[in-house]
C-alpha positions in Angstrom: -43.4 37.6 12.4 -42.8 39.9 15.5 -39.3 41.4 15.5 -37.2 40.7 18.7 -36.6 43.7 21.1 -33.0 44.4 21.5 -31.7 46.7 24.3 -28.8 48.7 23.3 -26.7 50.6 25.6 -25.0 53.9 24.6 -21.7 53.2 26.2 -19.3 55.7 27.8 -20.6 59.4 26.9 -17.1 60.6 26.3 -16.4 57.9 23.6 -18.0 57.0 20.4 -20.7 54.8 21.9 -23.6 57.3 21.4 -22.5 58.0 17.8 -22.4 54.4 16.7 -25.7 53.7 18.3 -27.2 56.6 16.7 -25.9 55.4 13.4 -27.0 52.0 13.9 -30.6 53.0 14.8 -31.1 54.5 11.3 -29.5 51.6 9.5 -32.0 49.4 7.6 -30.0 46.4 8.4 -30.9 46.9 12.0 -34.4 48.1 11.7 -35.3 45.2 9.3 -34.4 42.4 12.1 -35.2 43.9 15.4 -37.0 46.6 17.3 -34.1 48.6 19.2 -34.6 50.0 22.7 -31.9 52.5 23.7 -30.6 52.6 27.4 -28.5 55.7 28.0 -28.4 59.2 26.4 -27.5 59.7 22.8 -27.3 63.5 22.8 -25.4 64.8 25.9 -21.5 64.9 25.8 -20.1 64.2 29.1 -16.4 65.0 29.7 -16.2 64.4 33.5 -14.7 61.0 33.9 -16.6 60.2 37.2 -19.9 61.3 35.5 -19.0 59.3 32.3 -18.7 56.2 34.6 -21.9 56.8 36.5 -23.8 57.3 33.2 -22.6 54.0 31.4 -22.9 52.1 34.6 -26.7 53.1 34.8 -27.3 52.3 31.2 -25.9 48.8 31.5 -27.9 48.3 34.8 -31.1 49.3 33.3 -30.6 47.2 30.2 -29.6 44.1 32.4 -32.8 44.7 34.5 -34.8 45.0 31.3 -33.6 41.6 29.8 -34.0 39.8 33.0 -37.6 41.0 33.5 -38.5 40.2 29.8 -38.9 43.8 28.7 -36.2 43.2 26.0 -35.1 39.8 24.5 -31.3 40.6 24.2 -28.8 43.2 25.0 -26.0 44.8 23.1 -23.4 47.0 24.9 -21.6 49.9 23.4 -18.2 50.4 24.7 -17.3 51.5 28.2 -14.1 53.0 29.8 -13.2 50.6 32.6 -11.1 53.3 34.4 -14.2 55.5 34.4 -16.1 52.6 36.0 -13.4 52.4 38.6 -13.5 56.2 39.3 -17.2 56.0 39.7 -16.7 53.5 42.6 -17.5 50.2 40.6 -15.9 47.1 41.9 -16.1 45.2 38.5 -13.6 45.3 35.7 -16.3 45.7 33.1 -19.5 44.5 31.4 -18.8 40.6 31.6 -18.0 40.7 35.4 -20.9 43.2 36.4 -23.5 41.2 34.2 -22.5 37.9 35.8 -22.9 39.4 39.2 -26.2 41.1 38.5 -27.7 37.9 37.0 -26.2 35.4 39.4 -24.3 33.5 36.7 -21.7 31.4 38.2 -19.6 30.6 35.2 -19.2 33.0 32.4 -16.6 33.4 29.6 -15.7 36.0 27.1 -15.8 34.9 23.5 -14.9 36.9 20.4 -16.9 35.5 17.3 -16.5 36.2 13.7 -17.7 34.4 10.6 -14.0 33.2 10.1 -12.8 32.4 13.6 -14.2 32.0 17.3 -12.0 32.4 20.2 -13.0 32.1 24.0 -10.7 33.3 26.9 -9.7 31.4 30.1 -8.4 34.7 31.7 -9.4 38.2 30.4 -8.5 41.6 31.8 -5.5 40.7 34.1 -1.9 41.7 34.0 0.1 39.4 31.9 2.2 38.6 35.0 -0.8 37.1 36.6 -1.9 34.8 33.8 0.1 31.8 34.7 -1.3 31.6 38.3 -4.7 32.4 37.1 -5.1 29.3 34.8 -6.6 26.4 36.5 -8.0 22.9 35.4 -11.5 24.0 36.7 -11.4 27.3 34.8 -10.3 25.7 31.5 -12.9 23.1 31.8 -15.6 25.8 32.5 -14.6 27.8 29.5 -14.5 24.8 27.1 -17.9 23.6 28.3 -19.4 26.9 27.6 -17.7 27.1 24.2 -19.1 23.7 23.2 -22.6 24.8 24.3 -22.3 28.0 22.3 -21.4 26.0 19.2 -23.9 23.4 19.7 -26.6 26.3 19.7 -25.4 27.6 16.4 -24.7 24.2 14.6 -26.8 21.6 16.6 -26.4 19.1 13.6 -22.8 19.6 12.9 -20.6 19.0 15.8 -17.2 20.5 15.5 -13.9 20.1 17.3 -12.6 22.6 19.8 -8.9 23.4 20.2 -7.3 24.2 23.5 -4.4 26.6 23.1 -1.1 26.1 24.9 0.3 28.9 27.1 3.9 28.5 26.4 5.8 28.5 23.0 5.7 25.0 21.3 3.2 24.0 23.9 5.9 23.8 26.5 7.9 21.1 24.7 7.2 18.5 27.3 8.2 21.0 30.2 11.4 22.4 28.6 9.6 25.8 28.0 7.2 25.6 31.0 5.0 23.2 33.0 1.6 24.7 32.6 0.7 22.5 29.7 1.8 19.3 31.6 0.4 20.3 35.0 -2.8 22.0 34.2 -4.0 22.3 30.5 -3.5 18.6 29.5 -5.3 17.3 32.8 -8.2 19.6 31.9 -8.4 18.2 28.4 -8.4 14.8 29.6 -11.4 15.6 32.0 -13.3 17.2 28.9 -12.5 14.1 26.7 -13.9 11.9 29.4 -16.9 14.0 29.2 -17.0 13.1 25.5 -16.8 16.8 24.5 -14.9 17.3 21.1 -11.8 19.0 22.5 -8.1 18.5 21.7 -4.8 20.1 22.4 -2.8 21.7 23.7 -1.9 23.4 20.5 0.8 25.9 20.0 -0.5 29.4 19.5 1.7 30.0 16.5 -0.2 27.5 14.3 -3.5 26.7 16.0 -5.5 29.9 14.7 -4.4 29.0 11.1 -5.9 25.6 11.4 -9.1 26.9 12.9 -9.5 29.3 10.0 -8.8 26.5 7.6 -11.7 24.5 9.2 -10.0 22.0 11.5 -11.7 23.6 14.6 -14.9 25.5 15.3 -13.3 27.4 18.1 -10.2 27.9 20.1 -10.0 28.1 23.8 -7.2 30.5 24.6 -5.3 31.3 27.8 -5.2 35.2 27.9 -6.5 38.2 26.3 -3.7 39.2 23.9 -3.1 35.7 22.9 -6.4 35.7 21.0 -7.6 39.2 20.4 -4.9 40.6 18.1 -5.5 37.6 15.9 -9.2 37.8 15.4 -9.4 41.5 15.3 -6.7 41.5 12.5 -8.5 38.9 10.6 -12.0 40.3 10.6 -12.3 43.7 12.6 -15.5 44.8 11.4 -17.5 41.4 11.8 -15.9 40.4 15.1 -18.3 40.5 18.0 -17.9 40.1 21.9 -20.3 37.5 23.2 -20.8 36.7 26.9 -21.2 33.0 27.4 -22.8 31.5 30.5 -25.4 34.4 31.0 -29.1 33.6 31.3 -29.8 36.1 28.5 -27.9 36.9 25.2 -25.4 39.9 25.4 -23.2 41.0 22.6 -20.9 44.0 22.0 -18.6 45.5 19.3 -15.1 44.3 19.6 -13.6 47.8 19.8 -13.1 50.4 22.7 -14.4 54.0 23.4 -12.0 55.6 20.8 -11.9 58.8 22.7 -9.6 60.4 20.2 -12.3 60.5 17.5 -15.4 61.0 19.7 -17.6 63.8 18.5 -15.9 64.2 15.1 -18.7 62.2 13.3 -16.2 59.7 11.7 -16.6 56.7 13.9 -17.8 53.5 11.9 -21.0 51.7 13.2 -20.2 48.5 11.2 -19.2 46.6 14.2 -22.2 47.7 16.2 -24.4 46.4 13.3 -22.5 43.1 13.5 -23.1 42.8 17.3 -26.9 43.6 16.7 -27.0 41.0 14.0 -25.3 38.3 16.0 -27.7 38.9 18.9 -30.7 38.4 16.7 -29.1 35.3 15.2 -28.6 33.8 18.6 -32.1 34.7 19.6 -33.5 32.8 16.6 -31.4 29.6 17.5 -32.6 29.6 21.3 -36.1 30.9 21.1 
C-alpha cells in the first residue's frame, strides 16, 4: 500500500526546527508510515530575525501550495517565531491564521490533541485582557462544531460528549463572579444542543480537565490559550500535537516553540515532531 506523502516545514532557521526535522527524517517510526517531503532549508543557520521570518514564511507558503495542489497529502509544520514573522512584514499571527487565509477557510480552530486529552480554543494568541470581549456565541458554536467533527472522524462509531469550559471561577456562580457564562456561553451551548450535538457545560476549569481525563468527555472547548495549554502540556508534553481544525487539508504541528536557547546544540528532542507526523498520518487514514 502506497505511503502518504507528508510535507514537513523546517520552521524558524534560528530555532530547533531544522534539527528536529532532520532527526525525524532518520527515525524509522516516520519512514515506516509516510514519505516525507521537506519544505525549507535543513542546513543553513540564519541569525538575522527579518531573514528568519522570511525563510519560515516561504516554507509554510510552499507547503500550503503543495498540499492544496495535491503534491503532498498533509503538512506538518515545525515551530516558527511569531515576532520574526511580524518583522518580515507578515500580517498574520502565525500558522493558523495564515493557513486559513491562503486556503480560504472561513472557520478554523486550534486544537491540542494527546492520547489522554483533547482541548480546542475559542480564542488563541491574544492578550488576556482582550479575551472576554473576544468570546462570542457564534465563535463558541464554531469551535464546538469543528471539535465535534474532529471527534467524529476519529471515532465515527463511538460518539463522545464535549465539555464547554467556563471563563470565570466556579462558572461565574450565576453572575456573582462574572456574566460571560450567563450571557454568552450558556446561550451558545443551548444552540448546540438544539442542533443535537453532544455538548454540555459550562464546567468550571478547575475540575473539567480531570473529568475529561477520566473519560467523561472526549474533548474540552476552552475559552483562552493559557486556560488549556498548561494542563495538556503538563499531562503529556511529548505526545501533544497541535491540529488546525477547519482547513481543507490536514495540518499538525509539535506543541512547543522554537527553543532558541538550545538551538544548534544538538540536544533538542524530536519526539513531539514524530508525534505530529504520526497524528497527521492517522487522520489521513480516517479521512481518505
